[in-house]
TORKOL-4160 file (C-alpha; in steps of 0.2 Angstrom, whole numbers, padded with zeros to 4 digits, m for minus):
340
<pt num="1" X="0000" Y="0000" Z="0000"/>
<pt num="2" X="0007" Y="0017" Z="m0005"/>
<pt num="3" X="0006" Y="0032" Z="0007"/>
<pt num="4" X="m0007" Y="0040" Z="m0004"/>
<pt num="5" X="m0019" Y="0025" Z="m0003"/>
<pt num="6" X="m0033" Y="0026" Z="0010"/>
<pt num="7" X="m0030" Y="0014" Z="0025"/>
<pt num="8" X="m0044" Y="0000" Z="0026"/>
<pt num="9" X="m0055" Y="0002" Z="0040"/>
<pt num="10" X="m0062" Y="m0014" Z="0047"/>
<pt num="11" X="m0070" Y="m0026" Z="0035"/>
<pt num="12" X="m0082" Y="m0022" Z="0021"/>
<pt num="13" X="m0098" Y="m0027" Z="0029"/>
<pt num="14" X="m0094" Y="m0018" Z="0046"/>
<pt num="15" X="m0096" Y="0000" Z="0039"/>
<pt num="16" X="m0108" Y="0008" Z="0027"/>
<pt num="17" X="m0098" Y="0014" Z="0012"/>
<pt num="18" X="m0103" Y="0032" Z="0016"/>
<pt num="19" X="m0096" Y="0031" Z="0033"/>
<pt num="20" X="m0080" Y="0022" Z="0028"/>
<pt num="21" X="m0077" Y="0036" Z="0016"/>
<pt num="22" X="m0080" Y="0049" Z="0029"/>
<pt num="23" X="m0068" Y="0040" Z="0041"/>
<pt num="24" X="m0055" Y="0039" Z="0028"/>
<pt num="25" X="m0056" Y="0058" Z="0024"/>
<pt num="26" X="m0055" Y="0062" Z="0043"/>
<pt num="27" X="m0036" Y="0057" Z="0044"/>
<pt num="28" X="m0039" Y="0049" Z="0061"/>
<pt num="29" X="m0024" Y="0045" Z="0072"/>
<pt num="30" X="m0016" Y="0027" Z="0069"/>
<pt num="31" X="m0021" Y="0021" Z="0086"/>
<pt num="32" X="m0039" Y="0024" Z="0083"/>
<pt num="33" X="m0038" Y="0016" Z="0065"/>
<pt num="34" X="m0030" Y="0001" Z="0074"/>
<pt num="35" X="m0045" Y="0000" Z="0086"/>
<pt num="36" X="m0057" Y="0001" Z="0071"/>
<pt num="37" X="m0048" Y="m0012" Z="0061"/>
<pt num="38" X="m0049" Y="m0025" Z="0075"/>
<pt num="39" X="m0067" Y="m0021" Z="0080"/>
<pt num="40" X="m0081" Y="m0034" Z="0077"/>
<pt num="41" X="m0098" Y="m0031" Z="0071"/>
<pt num="42" X="m0106" Y="m0029" Z="0088"/>
<pt num="43" X="m0093" Y="m0017" Z="0094"/>
<pt num="44" X="m0089" Y="m0006" Z="0079"/>
<pt num="45" X="m0101" Y="0007" Z="0084"/>
<pt num="46" X="m0095" Y="0008" Z="0102"/>
<pt num="47" X="m0077" Y="0009" Z="0096"/>
<pt num="48" X="m0081" Y="0024" Z="0085"/>
<pt num="49" X="m0090" Y="0033" Z="0100"/>
<pt num="50" X="m0075" Y="0030" Z="0111"/>
<pt num="51" X="m0064" Y="0036" Z="0098"/>
<pt num="52" X="m0073" Y="0052" Z="0098"/>
<pt num="53" X="m0071" Y="0053" Z="0117"/>
<pt num="54" X="m0052" Y="0050" Z="0115"/>
<pt num="55" X="m0051" Y="0064" Z="0102"/>
<pt num="56" X="m0060" Y="0076" Z="0114"/>
<pt num="57" X="m0049" Y="0071" Z="0129"/>
<pt num="58" X="m0034" Y="0075" Z="0118"/>
<pt num="59" X="m0040" Y="0092" Z="0113"/>
<pt num="60" X="m0046" Y="0088" Z="0096"/>
<pt num="61" X="m0064" Y="0093" Z="0098"/>
<pt num="62" X="m0065" Y="0098" Z="0080"/>
<pt num="63" X="m0061" Y="0080" Z="0074"/>
<pt num="64" X="m0072" Y="0073" Z="0087"/>
<pt num="65" X="m0086" Y="0083" Z="0081"/>
<pt num="66" X="m0084" Y="0077" Z="0063"/>
<pt num="67" X="m0083" Y="0059" Z="0068"/>
<pt num="68" X="m0099" Y="0061" Z="0078"/>
<pt num="69" X="m0107" Y="0069" Z="0063"/>
<pt num="70" X="m0102" Y="0055" Z="0052"/>
<pt num="71" X="m0108" Y="0041" Z="0064"/>
<pt num="72" X="m0125" Y="0051" Z="0066"/>
<pt num="73" X="m0127" Y="0052" Z="0048"/>
<pt num="74" X="m0122" Y="0034" Z="0044"/>
<pt num="75" X="m0124" Y="0024" Z="0060"/>
<pt num="76" X="m0119" Y="0006" Z="0061"/>
<pt num="77" X="m0135" Y="0004" Z="0071"/>
<pt num="78" X="m0149" Y="0016" Z="0075"/>
<pt num="79" X="m0143" Y="0016" Z="0093"/>
<pt num="80" X="m0126" Y="0021" Z="0088"/>
<pt num="81" X="m0133" Y="0036" Z="0078"/>
<pt num="82" X="m0143" Y="0041" Z="0093"/>
<pt num="83" X="m0128" Y="0041" Z="0105"/>
<pt num="84" X="m0118" Y="0050" Z="0092"/>
<pt num="85" X="m0131" Y="0064" Z="0092"/>
<pt num="86" X="m0132" Y="0065" Z="0110"/>
<pt num="87" X="m0113" Y="0066" Z="0111"/>
<pt num="88" X="m0113" Y="0080" Z="0098"/>
<pt num="89" X="m0126" Y="0090" Z="0108"/>
<pt num="90" X="m0115" Y="0088" Z="0123"/>
<pt num="91" X="m0100" Y="0094" Z="0113"/>
<pt num="92" X="m0108" Y="0110" Z="0108"/>
<pt num="93" X="m0113" Y="0113" Z="0126"/>
<pt num="94" X="m0096" Y="0110" Z="0132"/>
<pt num="95" X="m0089" Y="0123" Z="0119"/>
<pt num="96" X="m0102" Y="0135" Z="0125"/>
<pt num="97" X="m0113" Y="0134" Z="0109"/>
<pt num="98" X="m0130" Y="0132" Z="0118"/>
<pt num="99" X="m0140" Y="0138" Z="0103"/>
<pt num="100" X="m0133" Y="0124" Z="0092"/>
<pt num="101" X="m0135" Y="0111" Z="0106"/>
<pt num="102" X="m0153" Y="0116" Z="0109"/>
<pt num="103" X="m0157" Y="0116" Z="0090"/>
<pt num="104" X="m0150" Y="0099" Z="0088"/>
<pt num="105" X="m0160" Y="0093" Z="0103"/>
<pt num="106" X="m0177" Y="0101" Z="0099"/>
<pt num="107" X="m0176" Y="0096" Z="0080"/>
<pt num="108" X="m0174" Y="0078" Z="0086"/>
<pt num="109" X="m0192" Y="0072" Z="0085"/>
<pt num="110" X="m0191" Y="0053" Z="0083"/>
<pt num="111" X="m0194" Y="0049" Z="0101"/>
<pt num="112" X="m0204" Y="0034" Z="0098"/>
<pt num="113" X="m0189" Y="0026" Z="0089"/>
<pt num="114" X="m0177" Y="0029" Z="0103"/>
<pt num="115" X="m0167" Y="0015" Z="0111"/>
<pt num="116" X="m0168" Y="0013" Z="0130"/>
<pt num="117" X="m0150" Y="0018" Z="0133"/>
<pt num="118" X="m0150" Y="0035" Z="0123"/>
<pt num="119" X="m0168" Y="0038" Z="0128"/>
<pt num="120" X="m0162" Y="0040" Z="0147"/>
<pt num="121" X="m0149" Y="0053" Z="0141"/>
<pt num="122" X="m0161" Y="0063" Z="0130"/>
<pt num="123" X="m0174" Y="0063" Z="0144"/>
<pt num="124" X="m0162" Y="0073" Z="0155"/>
<pt num="125" X="m0158" Y="0085" Z="0141"/>
<pt num="126" X="m0177" Y="0088" Z="0138"/>
<pt num="127" X="m0180" Y="0090" Z="0156"/>
<pt num="128" X="m0166" Y="0103" Z="0157"/>
<pt num="129" X="m0174" Y="0113" Z="0143"/>
<pt num="130" X="m0191" Y="0113" Z="0151"/>
<pt num="131" X="m0198" Y="0100" Z="0139"/>
<pt num="132" X="m0205" Y="0090" Z="0153"/>
<pt num="133" X="m0218" Y="0080" Z="0143"/>
<pt num="134" X="m0204" Y="0074" Z="0131"/>
<pt num="135" X="m0193" Y="0070" Z="0145"/>
<pt num="136" X="m0206" Y="0059" Z="0153"/>
<pt num="137" X="m0208" Y="0050" Z="0136"/>
<pt num="138" X="m0190" Y="0047" Z="0135"/>
<pt num="139" X="m0188" Y="0041" Z="0153"/>
<pt num="140" X="m0203" Y="0029" Z="0150"/>
<pt num="141" X="m0193" Y="0022" Z="0135"/>
<pt num="142" X="m0176" Y="0022" Z="0145"/>
<pt num="143" X="m0184" Y="0012" Z="0160"/>
<pt num="144" X="m0196" Y="0001" Z="0150"/>
<pt num="145" X="m0187" Y="m0015" Z="0153"/>
<pt num="146" X="m0188" Y="m0012" Z="0172"/>
<pt num="147" X="m0206" Y="m0005" Z="0171"/>
<pt num="148" X="m0211" Y="m0022" Z="0164"/>
<pt num="149" X="m0206" Y="m0030" Z="0180"/>
<pt num="150" X="m0217" Y="m0031" Z="0195"/>
<pt num="151" X="m0214" Y="m0016" Z="0206"/>
<pt num="152" X="m0207" Y="m0027" Z="0220"/>
<pt num="153" X="m0193" Y="m0032" Z="0209"/>
<pt num="154" X="m0186" Y="m0014" Z="0209"/>
<pt num="155" X="m0178" Y="m0018" Z="0225"/>
<pt num="156" X="m0166" Y="m0030" Z="0216"/>
<pt num="157" X="m0159" Y="m0017" Z="0204"/>
<pt num="158" X="m0142" Y="m0010" Z="0206"/>
<pt num="159" X="m0139" Y="0009" Z="0209"/>
<pt num="160" X="m0134" Y="0011" Z="0191"/>
<pt num="161" X="m0150" Y="0002" Z="0185"/>
<pt num="162" X="m0160" Y="0014" Z="0196"/>
<pt num="163" X="m0155" Y="0030" Z="0187"/>
<pt num="164" X="m0168" Y="0031" Z="0173"/>
<pt num="165" X="m0182" Y="0025" Z="0186"/>
<pt num="166" X="m0176" Y="0039" Z="0197"/>
<pt num="167" X="m0177" Y="0052" Z="0183"/>
<pt num="168" X="m0195" Y="0045" Z="0178"/>
<pt num="169" X="m0201" Y="0047" Z="0196"/>
<pt num="170" X="m0194" Y="0065" Z="0197"/>
<pt num="171" X="m0202" Y="0071" Z="0181"/>
<pt num="172" X="m0219" Y="0063" Z="0185"/>
<pt num="173" X="m0219" Y="0072" Z="0201"/>
<pt num="174" X="m0215" Y="0088" Z="0192"/>
<pt num="175" X="m0230" Y="0086" Z="0181"/>
<pt num="176" X="m0241" Y="0083" Z="0196"/>
<pt num="177" X="m0244" Y="0065" Z="0193"/>
<pt num="178" X="m0247" Y="0054" Z="0208"/>
<pt num="179" X="m0234" Y="0041" Z="0212"/>
<pt num="180" X="m0237" Y="0024" Z="0204"/>
<pt num="181" X="m0231" Y="0008" Z="0211"/>
<pt num="182" X="m0214" Y="0009" Z="0202"/>
<pt num="183" X="m0211" Y="0027" Z="0208"/>
<pt num="184" X="m0214" Y="0022" Z="0226"/>
<pt num="185" X="m0203" Y="0006" Z="0224"/>
<pt num="186" X="m0189" Y="0016" Z="0215"/>
<pt num="187" X="m0189" Y="0030" Z="0229"/>
<pt num="188" X="m0189" Y="0016" Z="0243"/>
<pt num="189" X="m0174" Y="0008" Z="0234"/>
<pt num="190" X="m0165" Y="0025" Z="0232"/>
<pt num="191" X="m0168" Y="0029" Z="0251"/>
<pt num="192" X="m0159" Y="0012" Z="0255"/>
<pt num="193" X="m0143" Y="0018" Z="0246"/>
<pt num="194" X="m0130" Y="0027" Z="0256"/>
<pt num="195" X="m0130" Y="0046" Z="0254"/>
<pt num="196" X="m0118" Y="0052" Z="0241"/>
<pt num="197" X="m0110" Y="0069" Z="0246"/>
<pt num="198" X="m0111" Y="0074" Z="0227"/>
<pt num="199" X="m0130" Y="0073" Z="0227"/>
<pt num="200" X="m0144" Y="0083" Z="0235"/>
<pt num="201" X="m0158" Y="0072" Z="0242"/>
<pt num="202" X="m0174" Y="0072" Z="0233"/>
<pt num="203" X="m0190" Y="0078" Z="0242"/>
<pt num="204" X="m0199" Y="0061" Z="0241"/>
<pt num="205" X="m0200" Y="0057" Z="0260"/>
<pt num="206" X="m0219" Y="0059" Z="0260"/>
<pt num="207" X="m0221" Y="0045" Z="0247"/>
<pt num="208" X="m0213" Y="0032" Z="0258"/>
<pt num="209" X="m0220" Y="0022" Z="0273"/>
<pt num="210" X="m0206" Y="0019" Z="0285"/>
<pt num="211" X="m0206" Y="0005" Z="0297"/>
<pt num="212" X="m0197" Y="0005" Z="0314"/>
<pt num="213" X="m0184" Y="m0008" Z="0310"/>
<pt num="214" X="m0166" Y="m0003" Z="0307"/>
<pt num="215" X="m0159" Y="m0005" Z="0290"/>
<pt num="216" X="m0146" Y="m0019" Z="0287"/>
<pt num="217" X="m0128" Y="m0014" Z="0287"/>
<pt num="218" X="m0122" Y="m0008" Z="0270"/>
<pt num="219" X="m0110" Y="m0019" Z="0261"/>
<pt num="220" X="m0096" Y="m0008" Z="0253"/>
<pt num="221" X="m0085" Y="m0012" Z="0239"/>
<pt num="222" X="m0070" Y="m0001" Z="0234"/>
<pt num="223" X="m0063" Y="0001" Z="0216"/>
<pt num="224" X="m0046" Y="0009" Z="0217"/>
<pt num="225" X="m0039" Y="0017" Z="0201"/>
<pt num="226" X="m0025" Y="0029" Z="0197"/>
<pt num="227" X="m0030" Y="0047" Z="0195"/>
<pt num="228" X="m0030" Y="0056" Z="0178"/>
<pt num="229" X="m0014" Y="0065" Z="0183"/>
<pt num="230" X="m0005" Y="0049" Z="0189"/>
<pt num="231" X="m0011" Y="0037" Z="0175"/>
<pt num="232" X="0003" Y="0041" Z="0162"/>
<pt num="233" X="0017" Y="0038" Z="0175"/>
<pt num="234" X="0008" Y="0022" Z="0181"/>
<pt num="235" X="0007" Y="0016" Z="0164"/>
<pt num="236" X="0026" Y="0020" Z="0161"/>
<pt num="237" X="0030" Y="0011" Z="0177"/>
<pt num="238" X="0021" Y="m0005" Z="0171"/>
<pt num="239" X="0008" Y="m0004" Z="0186"/>
<pt num="240" X="m0007" Y="m0005" Z="0174"/>
<pt num="241" X="m0013" Y="m0021" Z="0165"/>
<pt num="242" X="m0005" Y="m0022" Z="0148"/>
<pt num="243" X="m0022" Y="m0022" Z="0139"/>
<pt num="244" X="m0027" Y="m0005" Z="0147"/>
<pt num="245" X="m0022" Y="0011" Z="0138"/>
<pt num="246" X="m0024" Y="0029" Z="0144"/>
<pt num="247" X="m0038" Y="0031" Z="0132"/>
<pt num="248" X="m0048" Y="0017" Z="0139"/>
<pt num="249" X="m0042" Y="0015" Z="0157"/>
<pt num="250" X="m0057" Y="0024" Z="0165"/>
<pt num="251" X="m0070" Y="0017" Z="0153"/>
<pt num="252" X="m0064" Y="m0001" Z="0157"/>
<pt num="253" X="m0066" Y="0003" Z="0176"/>
<pt num="254" X="m0083" Y="0009" Z="0173"/>
<pt num="255" X="m0088" Y="m0007" Z="0164"/>
<pt num="256" X="m0081" Y="m0017" Z="0178"/>
<pt num="257" X="m0091" Y="m0007" Z="0191"/>
<pt num="258" X="m0107" Y="m0009" Z="0180"/>
<pt num="259" X="m0104" Y="m0028" Z="0179"/>
<pt num="260" X="m0101" Y="m0029" Z="0198"/>
<pt num="261" X="m0117" Y="m0019" Z="0202"/>
<pt num="262" X="m0128" Y="m0030" Z="0191"/>
<pt num="263" X="m0121" Y="m0046" Z="0200"/>
<pt num="264" X="m0122" Y="m0038" Z="0217"/>
<pt num="265" X="m0136" Y="m0025" Z="0218"/>
<pt num="266" X="m0135" Y="m0025" Z="0237"/>
<pt num="267" X="m0118" Y="m0018" Z="0238"/>
<pt num="268" X="m0113" Y="0001" Z="0238"/>
<pt num="269" X="m0098" Y="0004" Z="0227"/>
<pt num="270" X="m0085" Y="0017" Z="0230"/>
<pt num="271" X="m0071" Y="0024" Z="0219"/>
<pt num="272" X="m0055" Y="0029" Z="0226"/>
<pt num="273" X="m0041" Y="0037" Z="0215"/>
<pt num="274" X="m0023" Y="0035" Z="0220"/>
<pt num="275" X="m0007" Y="0045" Z="0216"/>
<pt num="276" X="0010" Y="0038" Z="0211"/>
<pt num="277" X="0020" Y="0046" Z="0225"/>
<pt num="278" X="0009" Y="0039" Z="0239"/>
<pt num="279" X="0009" Y="0021" Z="0231"/>
<pt num="280" X="0028" Y="0022" Z="0230"/>
<pt num="281" X="0029" Y="0028" Z="0248"/>
<pt num="282" X="0017" Y="0014" Z="0254"/>
<pt num="283" X="0025" Y="0000" Z="0244"/>
<pt num="284" X="0043" Y="0005" Z="0250"/>
<pt num="285" X="0036" Y="0003" Z="0268"/>
<pt num="286" X="0026" Y="m0013" Z="0265"/>
<pt num="287" X="0037" Y="m0022" Z="0253"/>
<pt num="288" X="0022" Y="m0025" Z="0242"/>
<pt num="289" X="0024" Y="m0025" Z="0223"/>
<pt num="290" X="0015" Y="m0010" Z="0215"/>
<pt num="291" X="0012" Y="m0019" Z="0199"/>
<pt num="292" X="0000" Y="m0031" Z="0208"/>
<pt num="293" X="m0018" Y="m0026" Z="0207"/>
<pt num="294" X="m0020" Y="m0031" Z="0225"/>
<pt num="295" X="m0007" Y="m0019" Z="0231"/>
<pt num="296" X="m0019" Y="m0004" Z="0227"/>
<pt num="297" X="m0033" Y="m0011" Z="0237"/>
<pt num="298" X="m0020" Y="m0015" Z="0252"/>
<pt num="299" X="m0015" Y="0004" Z="0250"/>
<pt num="300" X="m0032" Y="0010" Z="0251"/>
<pt num="301" X="m0037" Y="0000" Z="0266"/>
<pt num="302" X="m0021" Y="0005" Z="0276"/>
<pt num="303" X="m0019" Y="0023" Z="0271"/>
<pt num="304" X="m0037" Y="0030" Z="0267"/>
<pt num="305" X="m0049" Y="0031" Z="0281"/>
<pt num="306" X="m0067" Y="0024" Z="0278"/>
<pt num="307" X="m0074" Y="0041" Z="0280"/>
<pt num="308" X="m0062" Y="0050" Z="0269"/>
<pt num="309" X="m0069" Y="0063" Z="0256"/>
<pt num="310" X="m0058" Y="0054" Z="0244"/>
<pt num="311" X="m0070" Y="0039" Z="0243"/>
<pt num="312" X="m0083" Y="0044" Z="0230"/>
<pt num="313" X="m0100" Y="0035" Z="0229"/>
<pt num="314" X="m0103" Y="0026" Z="0213"/>
<pt num="315" X="m0113" Y="0030" Z="0202"/>
<pt num="316" X="m0115" Y="0048" Z="0204"/>
<pt num="317" X="m0131" Y="0057" Z="0197"/>
<pt num="318" X="m0129" Y="0059" Z="0179"/>
<pt num="319" X="m0128" Y="0078" Z="0180"/>
<pt num="320" X="m0115" Y="0078" Z="0194"/>
<pt num="321" X="m0096" Y="0078" Z="0190"/>
<pt num="322" X="m0089" Y="0061" Z="0184"/>
<pt num="323" X="m0080" Y="0051" Z="0197"/>
<pt num="324" X="m0065" Y="0050" Z="0186"/>
<pt num="325" X="m0062" Y="0069" Z="0189"/>
<pt num="326" X="m0062" Y="0073" Z="0170"/>
<pt num="327" X="m0072" Y="0089" Z="0174"/>
<pt num="328" X="m0086" Y="0083" Z="0164"/>
<pt num="329" X="m0103" Y="0078" Z="0170"/>
<pt num="330" X="m0105" Y="0059" Z="0173"/>
<pt num="331" X="m0118" Y="0057" Z="0159"/>
<pt num="332" X="m0106" Y="0065" Z="0146"/>
<pt num="333" X="m0091" Y="0055" Z="0152"/>
<pt num="334" X="m0090" Y="0037" Z="0160"/>
<pt num="335" X="m0108" Y="0037" Z="0163"/>
<pt num="336" X="m0114" Y="0035" Z="0145"/>
<pt num="337" X="m0124" Y="0020" Z="0143"/>
<pt num="338" X="m0115" Y="0018" Z="0126"/>
<pt num="339" X="m0102" Y="0008" Z="0135"/>
<pt num="340" X="m0108" Y="m0010" Z="0132"/>
């Protein structure tokens, strides 16, 4: 292949010709093209969306926007196109172009065709714009699988799975609608979760019927990761698993949290970020190997008190700062349901 020839992207049947052509024309970084090349049919859309996040994180927002426009115009699946549009709206918001963000949101009218994951995100955008009726329609779609369950089953859901149901209950309340069985079960499940210092409590107490019994002790699981500032050095020192990269490190951690939360809905998850210097100091004193995953957990148990402000409740509300300290809202960062 000569330098002037376009690099092949994936296999022919993975991308529509129009999308493949646009990707060729964008002159994407080699590492992104490598990820696209090795993606299978079920993950190509997610790969493209994560690529746009990587471009944004490396201060190439113009290229990120062009990639999102391409995926929205020629999506591998309808769900991928909807996520791309949502991310494009968020990109305009982050750049201060509220007019374009609002235009894209309000021109989007195919609400009945929304997939559940994107629907929960669009619901919050419509709610912020005062389009409460549209927000409720989207929350109903985003929570439809759980609404199909008996209300009693809501108690079995994880904190992450509760998010669209919490939004639905909030919007129904704002519209003056009486709480239904799923609202009451959702609020009761939410009240059983430990308080998150990033979140303001919702005024739903009057919907609950409390009993006199003490709630059971909360089981807490801690996920320890390196901070964004510490990650490059931790990677260079070989302290991070080989398959993880700077672009995917936090997304991989989010996936693990979601998988654990689905398996253990009774557990409260906490994220703690570590710095290289404090891990070096601890391992020199303890004799532990900093490249071993268990060492970070041992450090957290020995060095960070259980009531420390550094322990961040997971998941945060979607409109609160992301736990990874990117400075972006959780729903615009690690909290996107596009992570499969």
